[in-house]
N, C-alpha and C positions, 0 to 999 in steps of 0.2 A: 735203215735207221738203227742205231745201237739200242740194245735192250734197256730198260729202265728198272731201277730198283726203288721201291717205295718205303719210306720210314714214317712211322707215326710219332709225332712229338708230343709229349705231355704238356698241354698248353697252360696249357695252362698253364725417419728417427724421432721416435716419440719419447719424450722424457717420462719418468715416472710421475704418476698422478697422486698427490696427497689423498690419504683416505678420507679426511674430512670433506674433500671436494666430491669424491666418488659417491659418498652416501648422504651427503647433506641435501641433495634434491632428489630424494628417492621417489618423489611423486611425479618427476618429470620423465619424458621420454623423447628421444630425438630419432627421427627416421630420415636417413639420407640416402639418395641413390648415388652409388660410387661408380663413375664411369671407369671401365677397364677396356678390354680389347676384343676385335672381332676375329673370326677364324676362317680358315679355308675349309669349306664343308663338302667337298666333293664326295658324292654318294659312293660308298663302298658297295661293291656287288660283284656277282659273277663267281666263277670257279676259281681255282687258283693253287697256290703254292703247296698247300697241304692236301689238295684234292687231285683229280686226274688232270693230266696235261690238257691244256686247251688245243683244239684243232686250229692249225694255223691256216688262215684263208688266203694268205698272200697280200691282203689289203691291210694297209696301215691304219690304225685307229685315228679318228679325227681329233682334233685339239680338244673339242668339247667331250669326246668319249673318254679321252685319256686324262682329263683334268687339267691340260695345259692352258694356262691363262693367255688371253691375247696380249701380245707384246712381251711375253716371257723370253728372256735371252737363253739360248742354248749354246753352249760352247764345248769345243774339244771334238776328238774323233769318237768312234763308237765306243772304244774302250774306256775312255775317261770323260765322256760327255756328262755335263751337270748343268743344273739350272742355276745360272749365275745370280738371277734376280732373287731367288730364294735364299741362296747362300749369303747374300748381302743384306737380307732382310727386306727387300723391296717387292716381294710379290703381292699382288693386289687382288687376291682371290676372294676377299671378303669385304670389299670396300662398301661402306655405307650400310652395313648390317647393324641392327640396333637391339635385337633380342628383347622385345617387349614381353611383359608378363600377360599371360593369357587370363581373361576373365571367364569365370566358370559360373553357370546358373545353378543356385543351390536350391535344394528341395528338402525343407525341414520336415515334411510330413512322412514321406516315404523314403526312409534311409536305413542303410545298414552301417553300424559303427562298431569298431573294437580297437583295442590296443593290443600290440603284438610285439614279442621280444624278437628283435633282429640281432642275433648273438654275434655280431662282428668282434673278433678278438677273444671270445670266450674260451676257445680251445687252446689259445696261447697266451692269454692274459696280458696282451700288449696294448689293447685299446679298450675303452668303455663300450658296453653293448649299445646299439642303437635301439630306439623304441619307435615303432610305427603307429600313429593314430590315423585309423582309416575311416573315411566317410565315402559314400557313393560318388560324390562330386569333388571331394578334397582329400588331400593326403598331407600329413604332417609328419616329420622325422625329427626326433630328439637325438642329438648328437651324431656325428658323421666321422667316426674314427677311420683309420687306414683299413683297407680291405672291404669297405662298404659296397663298392662296385662289384667286387668279385662275389660277395655274398648274394647280392641282388641278382647277378647273372645266374648263379648256382640255383636259386630258388624262384627264378622267373618273376621277380618283383620289378615292375617297370618304373625306372627312375624318372621317366618322362611324365608320370603322373603326380610327382611331388610338387606341392605348391609352396611349403615353408619348411625351413630347417631351423630348429632351435638348439642353441648350445647351452648345456648346463655349467660348463666352464669353458674358457678359451684357452686351450693348450693342445699339444700334439696328441694327447690321449683321446680328446673328444672331437677334435677338429682336424686331424691329420689327413683325413680323406676329402676334406672340403675343396682344396684346389682342383684336384683331379675331377671331382664330381661336377664342379662348375664348368670345366672345359669340356667334359663329356656332354653335358646338357646343351651347351652352346653348339655342338656338333650334331645334334639330333634333327633330322628333316631338312628342309630346304631353308627354313627361316632361322633355325636354332631356337633354343628355349632359354629361359632365366627362372630364377627361383628367389624368393624372399628368404634372407638370412637374418636371424635374430640372436642377439647375445648381449651380455653386459658390455660395458664401455671398453673393456679389454679387447673386444672385437676389432677396435680401430687399430690395435698393433698387428693383428693378423692381416687386415685389409692392406695396411701399409706394406707388409712384407710381400703379399701376393702381387701387388702392383708392379714388383720387378720382373715378373714373367708372365702375368696374365696380359693378354694382348690388349692394346689401349681402346679399341673401337667397340668392344663388347659392353654390355651393361650389366653390372653386378648390383642387385638391389639389396642393399644391406642396411639393417636397422639396429643401432646400438642404443642401449637404454641405461638409465642410471646416472647420466652425466649431461649437463646442459651444453649444448653446442653454441659457442659464442661467435663463431666465424660465419662461414658460408652455409653451414648445414641448416637444414630446416628443423625446427623444433616444435614439438606438439605436446600438449598436456595429457596426461592419462585419463581415461574415462573413469569416473568415480560415481557409479550409479547408486551405490548404496554404501552405508557406513562400513560394512564388513571388509570392503576392498580398499579402505582409505589408505592403507599402508602397503598396498600391492600395486603393481603396474599392469594395467589391462592392455594387452598387445592385440589381441583378435576379439571381436565381439560382433558376430554375424548371426544369421539365422540358425545355424547348426551347432555352434560352439563359442564358448567364451574362454580364452586362454590369458591368464594372468601370471605375473612373475614376482617372486619375493627373494631378496639377497640373503645369502648366508655368508658370513664373513668369519675368518678364524679369530679366536680369542686367546692369545698367550701372552707370554712375558714380553715378547718383542713387539707385539701390536696390541695396544690397548686404546681404543678410541676414547673411553671415558676419562683416563688419566692424562693422556696426551694427544689431543686432537690433531696435532701437526705430524703424527707419525705417518709413514708411507705404507700403503698396502701393496704387496708385490702383485704385479699383474699375473693373472692365473690363479691367485688365491681366492678370488671372489666366486662363489658357487651360487647357483639359482635353482629356487624350488619352483616348478611350474604346476599350475592348477587348471585342469581342463574341466570345465562345467558345461554340460549339455542342457539346453532348455528343457522346461518341464514337459513331461508327456501329457498332452491333452486327454481329457476323458473321452470315452468312447461316444461317438456320434449316435444320436437317437433319431432315426428317420421318422418314427411315429410322431414324436414331438414336433419335428419340423413340419410334418404334413399338417398338424393340428394348428400351426401357427401361419397357415396359408402359404407355405413354401413348396414349389415343385422342384422334382429332382433336377440337378444341373450345376452350373458353376457356383451357384450361391452355397451349395452344400460344402464345396471345397473352401470357399472363402471363410465360412464359419469355422472350419477345422483349422484354418491358418490363423484364427483369432480376430477376424474382421466381422463387424456388424453389417447386416444387409436388410434391405426393405422387403417386407412380405409381398409375395405376388398377388395375393387376393384380399389381404387385409391392410388397413392403413396404419401399420405399426412397424417398428424397427425390431428386428430379431437379433439379440446379442448371443455371442458363443455360449455364455453360461446357461442360456435357455435351452439349448439342444445338446450340450455336451455333459457327460458325466463328471465326476471329481477328477481333477488333475493329479498327476503322480510326479513328485519332484524328479528333475533330470539327474542322471547318473554324474557322478563326480570322480575324477582320477587325479591323483598327485603323483608327480615324478620328482623324487627327492635324491639330490646328489650331495652327500655329506663325506667329502673326500678324506678327512682326517678327524681325529679325536678333538682337535682344536676348534673345529666348526660346530661341535655338538651343543656347546652352551648357548650360542647365539641361535641355533636352530630350535632348541627347546623353548627359548624365550620370545620367539617371533610372535608379536601381538596380532598380525594379520592371519595367523593360523587359528586363532581362538575360535572363529566362527565354524570351523570344520571339525572340532573335537565333538565327542558324542553328546556332551551336555548341552551344546549349542543348538541342537534341533536338526542341522544339516547332516545328511548322511554321506559319508565318503565310501565309495564302493570298492575302489581299488588304489593301492599305493605301491609304486614301483620303486624299489630302493636300489641306487646305483652305487652306493657306498661299499668299501671293501668289507670282508668279514670281520676284520680287526675292530671296525667301527661298529657294525650293525649288531655284533655279538655282545657289546657292552651292556651291562645290566641297566644303566641309565636310559640307553637307547631302546631297550626293549620295554622298559617302562613307558617311554614316550609312545611307542607303537600302541600300547594298550588304550591310549586316550582316544583312539579313533574308533572304539568299539568293535563292531563286527566287519570292519573293512577287510578285504582280502589283501594280504601282503605278499608281494612277489619280490624275492631277494635276488637281484640281477647283478650283484657285485661279482668280484673275482672269486669264484668258488672252485676249489681244487678239483672237484669231480669232473668238471668240464673238459679238463685237459685230455681225458680219456676218450672223448667223443669228438672226432674231427668235424669241424663246421663245413669245410669244403670237401664234401664226400667224393665229388667227381675226381678231384685232383688226388685225394687220398687213395682212391681205388687204383688209379693208374700207377701212383708211386709204389703201391704195395705190389702190384703185378710185376713191375719192373724189378722190385727188390727180390721177388721170388726168383726171377730169371737170372739176375746177376747182382748178387748182394754186394760184390766188391766195388761196383761203381754206383749202385743205387742202394745205400744203406737204409735200415729201417728207420721210419720217421719217428720224431721224438715224442709224439702224442700217444703212441701205443702203450698199453700197460706193460708189456715185457721190456720196455726200454724206459720205463717211467721212474727211474731212480733218482732223477735230479729234481723232482717236483717237490712242492712244499708238503712237509710231512704230516699235515693234519687238515682237517676240514671242520669248520664251525657250522653247527646246525642249531636251529631254534626249535625246541620241542614244544609240544602242547603244554607241558608242565611248566616250562619257562615262560610262555607267553600264551594265554588263553584266547588267542585271535588266530585268524586263518593265515598260515604262513607256508609257502611253497617256495622251493628253489626254481629260479628261472631255467627254462629249457628252450632250445632253439625252436622258434616259430610258435611258442606257447601263446595263446590268445586269451583275452578276457573280453567277452561280448558286452556291449553296452546298448545296443539297439539291434533288433526289436527288443523291447523290454522283457518279453517272454523268454529270451534267450540269455538273459543277464547271468553272467558268471564265467568260470574258467572253460576253455575249450582245448583239448589236447590233440584233436583229430589231425592237425596239421604238422604235429611234431614228427620229424623224420625217423625212421626206424634206426635203431642202434647199429652202428657199423663196426665190425671187428676184422682184424687182419685175417683170422682163421676163416670167417665167412668168405672174405675176398678170394682167398687162395682156393678154398673148396670150390667156389663158383668158377674160377679160372680153369682148374683141372677138369671140371665137368664140361666146360664150354670147349676147351682146346686140350684134349687128352695128351696129344703129342708134345706139349709144352714141357712136360717133365723130362722128355729126352733132349730136347733143346737146352733146357737148363744144365742137364748133365754135361752136354757137349761144351757149353761155355765155361762150366767150372773146371774142365781139364786144363784151361789156359792158366788157372791159378793154383790148382791143387796137386795133382799127381803127375810126375814125370814118368818116363818109361822105367826108371830105377826105383819108383815109389817114393821119391823125395818131394818135399814141398818146394815150389819155386818161389812163390810170393807170400810169405806169411802176412795175413791181412792186418793183424793187430800187434804182433810182436815188435817191440821197440828196438831200433837201431839194427834191425836185421839187414844184412848186406844182400842186395839183390842183383843178379847178373842175368843178361840175356843169354840163356843157354840155347844151343842148337837145336835141342829137342823141342823147344817151344815152337820154332817155325815148322818143324817136321810134324809136330802134334797138331799144330793149326792147319797145315796143309791136309793132313789125313782127315781131320774133321770135316774140312770143306769138301774134299773129294766125296766122303761118305754122304754128307748132307746134299751134295749136287746130285749124286747118283740116286738117292731116295727121291729127291724132287722130280727128276726125270722119269723115274719109275711110276710115280703116282700122278703125274700131271698128264692131263689129256692134250693140252694145247702147247706144251712146252716143246720147242724146237731144240734138240741137243746141239750144243756148240761142238765144233771139231775138237778132237783130242788135242790138236796142236794149239788151237786157240785157248783151250782151258789150261794147258801147261804154261803157256806164255803168260797167262794172267798170274798164275801162281809164281812163275819164275820172277816176273816184275816185282812182286811183293817180297820174295825172298831176297832180291838184290838190293832192297832198300837198306842203306846202311844206318846202323844205330848211332846217333850222336855220342861223342865221348862223354858228354854231360850226364848221360843216362847209364853209363857203365859203372857198376858197383855202387849204385845209388841207394840210399835207405829210404824207408817209408816214412821217416820223420823229417824229410827235407821240404816238400811243398805239396800242397793239395789245393785243387780248384774246386769250389762249390758253387754251382749255378743256382743263385736264389730266384732269378726271374729271367725268362728267355723270351718273352713276349714284348710287342711294341704297342705304342700308343696309350692303351688302357688296360688295367687288369682284366682278366677273363677267368671263367671258372676253372679252366685248365691251366693257365699260366699266368704268373705275376709279371710285372714289368722289370726293366733291366736292373740287374745287380749280380756282381760276382764277388765272392768272398775267397780271398787267398790265405789259406792257413799255413803259416810259416812255423807252426808248432811251438816249441819252446822260444822261438825268436820273435813271436807276435803274429799279427795278422793284418790284412789290408782289405779295404773294400774298393772295387772299381765300379763306380755308379752306385746310386742308392735310391732307386724308385720306391714308390709308395708300397707299403707292405713288406719292406726288406726286413724289419725287426720280426714280424710275424713268421717270415720264412725261416729265419735264423732259428726261432723257437721250434718250429716244425722239424727242422733238421737235427738240432742239438738238444731239444728239451728246454724247459723253462730256465733252470739254473745254467745249464750248459751254454745257452745263448747269452745269458748275463756274463759268463766268463769270457765268451767270444768278444762281446763288446768292450769288456774292460781291457783285453789285450790288444785292441786296435792300435796300430802305430800311425797310421794316416789313412785318410779317405780321398780318393781321386775321382773327380766328376768330369765327364766328357763335355757336356753342354748344358744349356739352361732348360731344355724342354722338360716338361713336368713328369714324363715317364722315366727320367733318369735322376731326378733329385728330390722329389717331394717326400721321400721317406728319410731324409737326412736329418731333419730337426728332431724327429722321434728317437733316432739313434744317439744323436749328440745329447739330447735331454736325459736319456736313460744313463748313458755313460757318466754325465756330470752327477747324477744322483748316486749311482753306485759307488763312485769314488769320492764322494763328498767328505768322508771321514779319514781319507788317507792323503798323504802328500802325493801329488801328481803334476804332471805337465799338461797343459791344454792340448787337445787333439789337433793335429795338423790337417787341414782340409785344403786340398789343391783343386782349383777349378776355374772356370772363366770368370771374368770380372763381374758380370751381372749377378752371379751367385753370391759374391761378397755383399752386394747391396741387400739381397734377400736375407741373408743370414744376420747382417747387422740389424735390419729392421725387426726380425724375428726375435732377436736376442732381448729386445724390449719386453717380450712376453715370457720367455723361459731362459734360464741360465744354460747356454749351450757349451761353454767352457771350450772354445776352439780358437786356433790361430790360422788365418787364412793366408794362401799363397796363390798368386795369379798364375795360371797355367803358362802365360806368355813369359814368365820368368823361369819356366823350367823347360824351355825350348832348346834344342841342340841344333846348330846351323847346318844346313846341308854341307856336304864336303866341298862342293864347288864354291859356295858362298864363304866357307871358312878360308879356303885357300886364296880366293880372290881378294878378301878383305884383310888377310893376314891375321884373323882372329884365331886363336888357339881353341880347338874344340874342347869344351868342357861341359860339365853337367848342366850348367844353368846359362851358358853364353847365349845372348840374344842374337839375331841377325837373319834367321830364315823368315822369308816374306810369308805371311799367312795367306792361305788361299781362300779362306771363308771370311775374312774380316778386313775392312778397308783401312782402319786406323793403324797407326804405327804402335808396335809394342811399348808398353810403359817402361820406365826406368827401373832396372832390376836393383838399383841402390836402395830404393824405398823398402825393399824387403830383405835386406842383407841378413838381419837377425833371424828371420824365419828360415831363410835359405841355409844359413849355417846350422841351424837346429835340424833342418831336414836331412842335411849330409849326415849328421850324427845318427839321426833316427834310421836312415837307410843302413848305415854301417852296423848299427846294433841289430837290425833285422837280417843281416846277412846279405844285403843288396849292394851291388857295386855301383849302380846308377838307376835313375829315373829320368826320363825326359818325355816331354809331351810333343806331339806331332800335329801341326794344323791339317785339318782334313776338310773335305768338301761336303757340307751339309747346311749349316746355317751360321750366322754371326758367331764368332769365337767357338768353333767346334774343334775338338782335339781327339786324336788317338794317344796311346801312351805305350812306352816300352820300359819293361822292368828287366834288369840283368842282375843275375845273382853272382856273388863273389866266387872265385875258384874254390874248389874243394880240395882239401889235403887229407889223404887217408893215413892209416897207421904207419905205413912204411915211407911216408913223406912224398908219395907220388901225388902229383898235382892233376886234378881233372877240371876242365873249364866249367863254369857255372851255367845254369840254364838261362834262357831268354824267352820271356813271354811278352806278347804284343797284342793289345786290345784296340780294335778299330774305332770304338764308340760308333756313332752313326756317320755314314759317309757314302758317297760314290767311290768306285774304284779310283785310287788316288796314287800318283807316282811318289809323293813323299812318304806315303805309308808303305809302299813297296820297298822303297829305299831303306826305311827304318827297320822293316821286318826281315831283311836279308839274313838268311841262315838261322832264323829264330827256331827255338825248340818247338813252340806252339804259337800259332796265330788264332785269335778268337775274333771272328769277323762277322759283322751284321749281314743277314740274308733276308731282308724284309719281304721280298717279292719272288714270285716264281719267274722262270726264265721267259715265259711269254709275256711278262709284263714290263719289259724294258722301258717303254715310254713313260709309264706311271713311276717307275724307279727313278728315271731322270727328273720328272717333274717334282718329286719329293725328296730328290737328293739322297736316294738309298741305293742298295745294291741288289741285284738278283742272285740266285744261288750259284749259277755259273760264274758270274762276275766275282763274287766273294772267293770262290775256289781258284779262279784265275789269278787273283791278288796273291794267294798263297803260293801257287805254283811259280808265278813270276819271281817271287821273293826267295824261293828255294827252301821254305820252311819245312820242318820235319812232319808235324801234324797240324790239321786245320779243324777248328771247331766252329760250326755255324750256329749263330743265335740271332735274337732280336727278330722273331718271325712275326709276320702280321697276324693279329687276332682274327682276321677274316678267315684264316685257315687253322682251326685248332688241332688238326689231326695229322695228315700224311704229306710230307714234303716229297717232291719228286727230284731225285739226284741220279744223273747218268751213271751207269755202272762203271764207266771208265774213270770216273772221278772219285771213287770211294776209297782207293788205296791209301790216301793220306787224310780223308775226311771223315768226321762224324758229326752227329747232330746233337745239340744240347738240349736236355730235358730239365724241367724244374727239379731242384734238389739233387741233381746229378753231381757226384763227388768223385773227381779224378785225380788219383795220386800220381805224382811224377814218375814213380816206378812202373805205372800201368800204361803210360803213353804208347809203348810199342804194341800193345795188344788192341788198342782202341778200334782201328778199322776192321779187326776180325770179330769184335764182339757185337758191334751194333747192327751189322747186317742180319744178325740172327733175330733181332728184335722185331722184324717184320711178321714173323710167326705170331707174335703176341696181339697183332692188330689186324690179322688178315680178314676178319669178319666185320670190321668196321665199315659202315656205309658213309658215303660222302654227304656232307651238309646235314649232319644230325642235329644241329642246333641253329636257331636263327638268332643272330646277334643284332643288337640295335646298331644303328650307324655310329661309326667311330669317328671321333674328332680327328681329322687329318693333320692339322697344323701343329699337333703336339708331337708328331713321330719324326 
């Protein structure tokens, strides 16, 4: 059996509603259960793709073991086999599942309670932080921005324990992570889980958009309030138990907590409810203040008094502590709680305030429903968490309003600049920094470290004691404020992670693996010094001409020979290969011709940035699918846009750098409608619309499958996405045989190829002529000759894509062919993709499963490592990059040594310049030294939702 080489991969149509209607019924609440869809929840388990190879027993797994459903149709030979039922959307793996809410028995007497900052997005400022309200038997989360799942995985916060999610606003900033979270919960355990979702009436816009890709048979328990439902929805009146809540909507009122909501609307020249009640309130403008009130703390139980009233120790003691009257055991009297309990202590109160703009402040300050919580009212507010940005909370009027709450502890959880220097996802930051030390040319320093922090906002707003004589602290990751037991009331910093710096990570690395310094030096020789002492590939100099000198291959060979000899000398169990075999290996590499498109190429031509390399759901090591193609002064492109794409851009380029990257996008191409490939799209589009709102610009082109258009059109009722959609079917190029047989001239947008994963006929391209004409111009301006989508074998309307650059003309009028990049999306090995990828410069192919899991790969219509490499070899591509790895295996994929000459593994935030393609296979094998001490299975992941991959 050939030797193996191990790599560690860093894983990780609603119309606008009149304002008068939205707010005229502020005392009503509607609660509707919105049916959505079921999932395939085959339990993930076992070893795999990033761990050691499985021993092959010779016995094939049963259908039950491999997850194959009874009646599933398998077609094709071993090379191209795929699950036709799944590709057509007819898999029945979750038929009849309902995802009922689980009832929990509450205990109001013995309980621990605290609020905690869950700093999702605080290091990149792309989402609002989440707030956890923790009880022994209940969990509440306020806001679910993108990255929440990665954050919870990093800090071992179990999403399966969440009972309710509340949104302070309904927009991509606060709810971008909700779709993925719902899908993940539905995949937990054998029966799946569901969660209550609460938000203002704008929540209906989001739900309408989610229905386009959330499966139909699941149950989404959503409750929108502030708007009477006049159709089929069930409407209920708010609980108003006392006059102080007359203008608030009570959402939860049980034994342990009462949660009520109050609306905050903007008040500016465009929207004035008093002067013009018919004006429209834009969806997403409405903000909510949540008040969480715990019941009063009963006085201490006095057993002496209880005994004097004829009570014997037992269950009646507990009943009295719960507020129930009981009959005396020896006396003919009723004993009331007040007879045996000391004075009660008012329950703690927490306010969560989201004031997103200065236009909301006037209404916030005038809310009559807040009057009972000011210091003069008698109620004591213990903690207020402010989610508004610093530009709002630093306003003098806002600080004056804060003083009205007396001695309440104020936690400023808005976008504070100092958080950028503290990576929230420390596991991912640690791996990225180690990779950067080893090979900075491919793994540039992350944008949140101080030494690259030049693009950040140049100031930080602080509220000093002199400005506000109240308790004010800046939010920190995992900061707690204890509410119960009452003896622990107050701030708790014990859970705040230690600060992580790049210097600390590198020192730790050098101490752990001393020889890594020599490995880094060996890698640097590929970029830095030739035998003549000249630089080969200037990493930052613009327009530097780069050629593949003969010394590069010789130097690489010398390095490999040196490293191989050192390995053989120090390894006890290594069996040395024959000298002839070693020379043949190097000779095969040296004989690989360099494509003409890479000769004399500059570093300002093209760069691939892998923003997410994982599948299904985000993990602490890897984000889900997204690839940023930097065309430098010609613009940029996104291929897929999974949840957290914007956050990854900011981690790569810094806050301001990512904004520039978003502004220069020329188009976004999406492979298929599964959530791990598109749920970050709305956040990117909304930000681009905001950044360009003051300048003349064209809507951004989005190319994707037809169901994606339904999602975007529905979501556009919530936020301005400023985009123009093109169906992937209108960008297909016919197969050569189909073109010649039908007489159709091959062109960029000609229809005709039969889709392998979709039964319906392609739509009429005449419907999108304007958009297609504009796409041709956009491609030309970006230096691209063509773009065409290739139907692949995965799910209904799944595609790969081919991008071809224009020919390049140098200073002496010599013409060099343009490069060709092919991206598979999610697919089984596919003849159409092989044909489209012929002679490509680079093929980016999914490799979800290890080689021993072919049956599961067929069931899910994915590819194994060897299958993905086989596609590239069959197509004759120059380089292959594997991506979309199962989150089951966060660390070490297994690749046969014979397959590495053209192949490399994608890491999150890896940036590969076109000029560096020749060096890729010689760089990445060295990375095994970085992770040689990693143990298999170092983390236990929750079960992952299978149907979204």
